[in-house]
C-alpha positions as CSV (number, residue, x, y, z in Angstrom):
1,X,240.0,158.1,138.5
2,X,238.3,154.8,137.9
3,X,235.8,156.4,135.5
4,X,235.7,153.6,133.0
5,X,234.6,151.2,135.8
6,X,231.8,153.5,136.8
7,X,230.6,153.6,133.2
8,X,230.5,149.8,133.0
9,X,228.2,149.7,136.1
10,X,225.7,152.0,134.5
11,X,222.4,150.3,133.4
12,X,221.8,150.3,129.7
13,X,218.7,152.5,129.2
14,X,217.1,152.8,125.8
15,X,215.5,156.1,126.5
16,X,215.8,158.5,129.4
17,X,212.7,160.5,130.5
18,X,212.1,163.7,128.6
19,X,213.6,166.6,130.5
20,X,211.2,169.1,132.3
21,X,211.1,172.1,130.0
22,X,208.2,174.0,131.5
23,X,208.6,177.7,131.3
24,X,208.9,179.8,134.5
25,X,205.5,181.0,135.5
26,X,205.3,183.9,138.1
27,X,203.5,182.8,141.2
28,X,200.1,184.2,142.1
29,X,200.1,186.8,145.0
30,X,200.7,184.9,148.2
31,X,201.8,181.8,146.4
32,X,205.2,180.2,147.0
33,X,207.3,180.3,143.8
34,X,208.8,177.0,142.4
35,X,212.6,176.8,142.0
36,X,213.0,175.7,138.4
37,X,216.8,175.8,138.4
38,X,219.4,174.4,140.8
39,X,223.2,175.1,140.8
40,X,225.0,172.4,142.7
41,X,228.6,172.6,143.7
42,X,229.4,168.9,143.5
43,X,232.9,169.4,145.0
44,X,235.3,172.2,145.8
45,X,238.2,170.2,144.4
46,X,239.7,171.9,141.4
47,X,242.5,171.5,138.9
48,X,243.0,175.2,138.2
49,X,244.1,178.2,140.3
50,X,241.7,181.0,139.2
51,X,242.4,184.4,140.7
52,X,238.7,185.3,140.1
53,X,237.2,182.2,141.6
54,X,234.3,183.1,143.9
55,X,234.4,179.9,145.9
56,X,238.2,179.9,146.3
57,X,238.2,176.3,144.9
58,X,241.2,174.0,145.1
59,X,240.6,171.3,147.7
60,X,237.5,169.4,148.5
61,X,235.4,170.8,151.4
62,X,235.5,168.9,154.7
63,X,232.5,166.5,154.8
64,X,231.3,166.6,151.2
65,X,228.1,164.7,150.6
66,X,228.4,161.0,150.0
67,X,227.1,159.3,146.9
68,X,224.0,158.1,148.7
69,X,223.4,161.6,150.1
70,X,223.8,163.1,146.6
71,X,221.2,160.7,145.2
72,X,218.8,161.7,147.9
73,X,219.4,165.4,147.0
74,X,218.5,164.6,143.4
75,X,215.2,163.1,144.4
76,X,214.4,166.1,146.7
77,X,215.2,168.5,143.9
78,X,212.8,166.8,141.6
79,X,210.1,166.7,144.3
80,X,210.7,170.5,144.8
81,X,209.9,171.1,141.2
82,X,213.4,171.7,139.8
83,X,213.6,171.2,136.0
84,X,217.4,171.7,135.5
85,X,220.4,171.0,137.6
86,X,223.8,172.5,136.7
87,X,226.8,170.8,138.3
88,X,229.7,173.0,139.1
89,X,232.8,173.0,141.3
90,X,235.6,173.3,141.8
91,X,235.5,170.8,139.0
92,X,232.5,168.5,139.1
93,X,234.3,165.8,137.1
94,X,236.8,165.3,139.8
95,X,234.3,163.3,141.8
96,X,234.3,159.7,140.8
97,X,230.5,159.4,141.2
98,X,229.6,162.4,139.0
99,X,228.4,160.0,136.3
100,X,226.0,158.3,138.7
101,X,224.7,161.7,139.8
102,X,224.2,162.8,136.2
103,X,222.3,159.6,135.4
104,X,220.1,160.0,138.5
105,X,219.2,163.6,137.5
106,X,218.2,162.5,134.1
107,X,216.3,159.4,135.3
108,X,214.2,161.8,137.5
109,X,213.2,163.7,134.3
110,X,215.4,166.8,134.9
111,X,218.0,168.4,132.6
112,X,221.6,167.8,133.7
113,X,224.1,170.4,132.7
114,X,227.6,171.2,133.7
115,X,229.8,174.3,133.8
116,X,233.5,173.4,133.6
117,X,237.0,174.8,133.0
118,X,237.7,171.7,131.0
119,X,241.3,171.4,131.8
120,X,241.2,167.6,132.4
121,X,237.9,166.8,130.6
122,X,239.3,163.8,128.9
123,X,237.7,161.8,126.1
124,X,236.8,159.0,128.5
125,X,235.1,161.5,130.9
126,X,233.2,163.0,128.0
127,X,232.1,159.6,126.7
128,X,230.8,158.7,130.1
129,X,228.9,162.0,130.5
130,X,227.3,161.5,127.1
131,X,226.3,157.9,128.0
132,X,224.8,159.1,131.3
133,X,222.7,161.7,129.5
134,X,224.3,165.0,130.1
135,X,222.0,167.5,128.4
136,X,224.5,170.3,127.7
137,X,227.7,171.8,128.9
138,X,229.3,175.3,129.2
139,X,233.0,175.7,129.1
140,X,234.5,178.8,130.8
141,X,236.8,180.8,128.5
142,X,237.9,184.2,129.8
143,X,239.5,186.2,127.0
144,X,242.3,185.3,124.6
145,X,245.0,182.8,125.5
146,X,247.3,185.0,127.6
147,X,244.5,186.6,129.5
148,X,242.7,183.3,130.2
149,X,245.8,181.5,131.3
150,X,246.7,184.4,133.6
151,X,243.3,184.4,135.2
152,X,243.2,180.6,135.5
153,X,246.7,180.3,136.9
154,X,247.6,177.4,134.6
155,X,249.6,177.7,131.4
156,X,247.8,175.8,128.6
157,X,244.3,176.0,130.2
158,X,242.9,178.1,127.2
159,X,243.9,175.4,124.7
160,X,242.6,172.7,127.1
161,X,239.2,174.5,127.3
162,X,238.9,174.6,123.5
163,X,239.9,170.9,123.3
164,X,237.1,170.2,125.8
165,X,234.6,172.0,123.6
166,X,235.7,169.9,120.7
167,X,235.4,166.6,122.6
168,X,232.0,167.5,124.0
169,X,230.6,168.4,120.6
170,X,232.1,165.3,119.0
171,X,230.2,163.2,121.7
172,X,226.9,164.9,120.8
173,X,226.7,167.1,123.8
174,X,225.5,170.6,122.9
175,X,228.2,173.0,124.2
176,X,228.2,176.7,125.1
177,X,230.8,179.0,126.5
178,X,230.8,181.4,129.4
179,X,233.1,184.4,129.8
180,X,233.8,186.7,132.7
181,X,234.3,190.4,131.7
182,X,236.9,192.2,133.7
183,X,239.8,194.6,133.2
184,X,241.9,191.9,131.5
185,X,239.2,190.5,129.1
186,X,236.9,193.4,128.2
187,X,238.9,194.6,125.2
188,X,239.3,191.1,123.6
189,X,235.6,190.1,123.4
190,X,235.3,190.6,119.6
191,X,238.4,188.5,119.0
192,X,237.3,185.8,121.4
193,X,233.9,185.6,119.6
194,X,235.7,184.6,116.4
195,X,237.4,181.7,118.2
196,X,234.1,180.6,119.8
197,X,232.2,180.8,116.5
198,X,234.9,178.7,114.9
199,X,234.6,176.2,117.8
200,X,230.9,175.7,117.1
201,X,229.4,176.8,120.5
202,X,225.6,177.1,120.5
203,X,225.5,179.8,123.2
204,X,227.7,182.4,124.9
205,X,227.0,183.7,128.5
206,X,228.6,187.0,129.5
207,X,229.0,188.2,133.1
208,X,231.2,190.7,134.9
209,X,233.7,189.5,137.5
210,X,232.1,190.2,140.9
211,X,234.2,191.1,143.9
212,X,233.9,188.0,146.0
213,X,236.2,185.0,146.7
214,X,239.6,185.3,145.1
215,X,238.5,188.3,143.1
216,X,238.1,190.2,146.4
217,X,241.9,189.9,146.7
218,X,242.5,191.2,143.1
219,X,240.8,194.6,142.8
220,X,243.1,195.2,139.8
221,X,241.0,192.9,137.6
222,X,237.6,194.3,138.5
223,X,235.8,196.6,136.2
224,X,234.9,200.1,137.4
225,X,231.3,201.2,137.0
226,X,232.3,203.8,134.5
227,X,233.9,201.1,132.4
228,X,230.4,199.9,131.5
229,X,230.0,202.8,129.0
230,X,232.8,201.7,126.6
231,X,232.0,198.1,127.3
232,X,228.5,198.5,126.0
233,X,229.7,200.3,122.9
234,X,231.7,197.1,122.1
235,X,228.7,194.9,123.0
236,X,226.4,197.0,120.7
237,X,228.6,196.1,117.7
238,X,229.1,192.5,118.9
239,X,225.6,191.4,119.7
240,X,224.2,191.4,116.1
241,X,227.4,189.6,115.0
242,X,226.8,186.9,117.6
243,X,223.2,186.5,116.5
244,X,224.1,186.4,112.8
245,X,226.4,183.5,113.6
246,X,223.5,181.6,115.0
247,X,224.9,181.8,118.6
248,X,222.5,182.6,121.5
249,X,223.9,185.3,123.7
250,X,222.9,185.2,127.4
251,X,223.8,188.1,129.7
252,X,224.1,186.8,133.2
253,X,222.3,188.3,136.2
254,X,224.9,191.0,136.8
255,X,225.3,192.4,133.3
256,X,223.0,195.1,131.8
257,X,219.9,196.5,133.5
258,X,217.6,198.6,131.3
259,X,220.2,200.3,129.1
260,X,219.4,200.7,125.3
261,X,220.9,197.3,124.5
262,X,218.9,195.4,127.1
263,X,216.1,194.0,125.0
264,X,218.4,192.9,122.2
265,X,220.7,191.1,124.7
266,X,218.0,189.3,126.6
267,X,215.9,188.2,123.7
268,X,216.6,184.5,124.4
269,X,215.8,184.6,128.1
270,X,212.6,182.8,129.1
271,X,211.3,185.5,131.5
272,X,211.1,188.2,128.9
273,X,213.5,190.6,127.1
274,X,214.4,192.8,130.0
275,X,215.8,192.1,133.4
276,X,213.2,190.9,136.0
277,X,215.3,191.1,139.2
278,X,217.3,188.6,141.2
279,X,215.9,185.1,140.9
280,X,217.7,183.6,144.0
281,X,215.1,182.1,146.3
282,X,212.5,182.7,143.7
283,X,213.3,180.4,140.7
284,X,216.8,179.3,141.7
285,X,218.4,177.3,144.6
286,X,222.0,176.6,145.3
287,X,223.7,173.7,147.1
288,X,227.3,173.5,148.3
289,X,229.2,170.3,148.2
290,X,228.8,169.7,152.0
291,X,225.0,170.1,151.7
292,X,224.7,173.7,152.6
293,X,221.5,175.2,151.0
294,X,221.5,178.7,149.5
295,X,219.2,180.8,147.4
296,X,222.1,182.2,145.3
297,X,225.0,179.8,144.5
298,X,227.4,182.8,144.6
299,X,226.5,184.2,148.0
300,X,228.4,183.1,151.1
301,X,228.3,183.8,154.8
302,X,225.9,182.5,157.5
303,X,223.3,185.1,156.6
304,X,222.9,183.4,153.2
305,X,222.9,179.8,154.5
306,X,219.5,178.1,154.8
307,X,220.4,174.9,156.6
308,X,221.9,171.7,155.3
309,X,220.5,169.0,153.1
310,X,221.8,166.4,155.5
311,X,219.6,167.7,158.3
312,X,216.7,169.4,156.6
313,X,214.3,168.6,153.8
314,X,214.8,170.9,150.8
315,X,211.1,171.6,150.6
316,X,210.9,172.7,154.3
317,X,213.9,175.0,153.9
318,X,212.5,176.5,150.6
319,X,209.3,177.3,152.4
320,X,210.6,178.4,155.8
321,X,214.2,179.6,155.7
322,X,214.7,183.4,155.9
323,X,217.9,183.1,153.9
324,X,215.9,181.9,150.9
325,X,212.9,184.2,151.5
326,X,214.7,187.5,152.0
327,X,215.4,188.1,148.3
328,X,211.9,187.1,147.2
329,X,210.4,189.3,149.9
330,X,212.6,192.3,149.3
331,X,210.6,195.6,148.9
332,X,211.4,199.0,147.6
333,X,212.1,200.1,151.1
334,X,215.2,197.9,151.0
335,X,216.7,199.9,148.2
336,X,219.2,202.8,148.9
337,X,221.5,205.1,147.1
338,X,220.8,205.6,143.4
339,X,218.7,202.4,143.2
340,X,216.1,203.8,145.6
341,X,215.2,206.6,143.2
342,X,215.7,204.8,139.9
343,X,212.8,204.7,137.4
344,X,213.3,200.9,137.1
345,X,213.5,200.2,140.8
346,X,210.2,198.2,140.9
347,X,211.2,195.3,138.5
348,X,215.0,195.5,139.2
349,X,215.2,195.8,143.0
350,X,218.9,196.6,142.9
351,X,220.1,194.0,140.4
352,X,222.3,191.1,141.2
353,X,222.5,190.5,145.0
354,X,225.8,188.6,144.5
355,X,227.4,191.8,143.1
356,X,225.9,194.4,145.4
357,X,226.2,192.6,148.7
358,X,229.9,191.8,148.3
359,X,230.6,195.4,147.5
360,X,228.7,197.2,150.2
361,X,227.8,194.5,152.8
362,X,224.1,194.7,151.9
363,X,222.1,194.5,148.7
364,X,219.9,197.3,147.2
365,X,222.5,199.7,145.8
366,X,224.3,198.4,142.7
367,X,226.7,200.6,140.7
368,X,227.3,198.0,138.0
369,X,224.3,199.0,135.9
370,X,224.3,200.3,132.4
371,X,221.3,202.6,132.9
372,X,222.8,204.0,136.0
373,X,226.2,204.7,134.4
374,X,224.5,206.5,131.5
375,X,222.3,208.6,133.8
376,X,225.2,209.6,136.0
377,X,227.4,210.3,133.0
378,X,224.6,212.7,131.7
379,X,225.2,214.7,134.9
380,X,228.9,215.1,134.1
381,X,229.8,212.5,136.7
382,X,231.1,208.9,137.0
383,X,231.2,206.3,139.7
384,X,234.1,204.2,140.8
385,X,234.6,201.7,143.7
386,X,237.5,201.6,146.1
387,X,238.3,199.0,148.7
388,X,237.6,199.8,152.4
389,X,238.3,196.4,154.1
390,X,239.8,193.1,153.0
391,X,238.2,189.7,152.7
392,X,238.9,187.1,155.3
393,X,240.0,184.4,152.8
394,X,237.2,181.7,152.9
395,X,234.9,180.4,150.1
396,X,232.4,183.0,148.8
397,X,233.7,185.7,151.1
398,X,234.1,189.4,150.3
399,X,235.8,192.6,151.4
400,X,234.0,196.0,151.5
401,X,234.1,198.9,149.0
402,X,232.7,202.4,148.9
403,X,231.2,204.0,145.8
404,X,232.7,207.3,144.9
405,X,231.0,209.8,142.6
406,X,233.2,212.4,140.9
407,X,233.5,214.5,137.8
408,X,234.2,212.9,134.5
409,X,236.7,215.8,134.0
410,X,240.1,214.8,135.4
411,X,241.0,218.4,136.1
412,X,237.8,218.9,138.1
413,X,238.3,215.6,139.9
414,X,241.8,216.7,141.0
415,X,240.6,220.1,142.1
416,X,237.3,219.3,143.7
417,X,237.4,215.7,144.7
418,X,234.3,213.5,145.2
419,X,230.8,215.0,145.1
420,X,229.3,212.0,146.9
421,X,230.2,208.7,148.6
422,X,228.1,205.6,149.4
423,X,229.8,203.9,152.4
424,X,229.5,200.1,153.0
425,X,228.0,198.5,156.0
426,X,231.2,197.1,157.6
427,X,230.8,194.8,160.7
428,X,232.7,196.0,163.7
429,X,234.7,192.7,163.7
430,X,236.2,193.7,160.3
431,X,239.4,195.7,160.4
432,X,239.2,198.4,157.7
433,X,242.2,199.8,155.9
434,X,243.8,202.5,158.0
435,X,242.1,205.9,158.1
436,X,243.8,208.4,155.8
437,X,245.8,205.7,154.1
438,X,246.3,206.6,150.4
439,X,245.0,203.9,148.1
440,X,247.1,203.4,145.0
441,X,245.8,203.1,141.5
442,X,247.1,199.5,141.2
443,X,245.0,198.6,144.2
444,X,241.8,200.0,142.7
445,X,242.3,198.7,139.1
446,X,241.5,202.2,137.8
447,X,242.8,203.5,134.5
């Protein structure tokens, strides 16, 4: 890849600017919030074949930003107020100029982090990243070896990921892990924790697999909303063990929501020990590798695109683009279904947009909520999701699902069927699954 040549061209700098570590401060009424965090897809090229990849990564996007354009984006992010830039992919290290971009981020006083699968994160690449000033890294590890390799589509990728952790830590780069929780991985979290603790990670981010991108084609790996109840029984035992090991646990934006474990899980998060609602377009901005600007890095489609960094100044788009403003300006009137009547509707606003919108075609009604699962279970009911229409097969796309409420008693379910259904908003251009077509259990991922 020519990486050693890039490293030799880097200037020798005795000390990089201190990273911007200011805490997120809520804006005053009528004041535009400052995006403190950017997630930047540096390339869509990837060296794995993950069946749960939201961006359907594999090959570089047409027209990815040039090095000079990337350096201009770095300057604009700093001017916008961003304090940390996380580089993702695909695999960010597959760009020859990643080291130059990391160095530029650090020279502008921002933290530079990276999320990686680590399959080909060689010692040379790690050494170059350390020299450029990479602040920290997070390696994706989904379950134990067999589960991880199945999800990643590459035999040996689990071992490569742990080798990447070892190389990063040896180079002095603080390293965390991130794990997707789904039907394949949810039972192995305690065993995975033992491996991560032995590897010396400083943090562990947990998130559920959301139904977009490749995961939209694999309903069998998705959790069902009722799976949250046994999952949180496992987490209740696991969280104190993680903390006792000195590892910081971070639930991602789509895990939790006001259940009895919420405060203990979110104790390390800067905005307080309970969920404060979707931060896309408020404190976070996303950029795709061709310069497309988004509020949420996991949302796709024209309705979530706010222009392009080639043609628009980031500051102008942050101020004026509806795709960035619609989440920050969401009101209680935008909620529907259970979320519209929930006690926690004011701070939560329907949870993670990148989970609810791919399910139902619009945000504001999110069945993947611990509090909601508990409340519905107390009524003798459960919720499950079932597919209605397929995804078209492009990055960050999604199909459509309906939410079905039914008895927790299998005999009652068989006799009486659903007691309620939340239907998705499916565009007329989408061809749904045929009416009356029976949907098999293997298509739903039910148990």
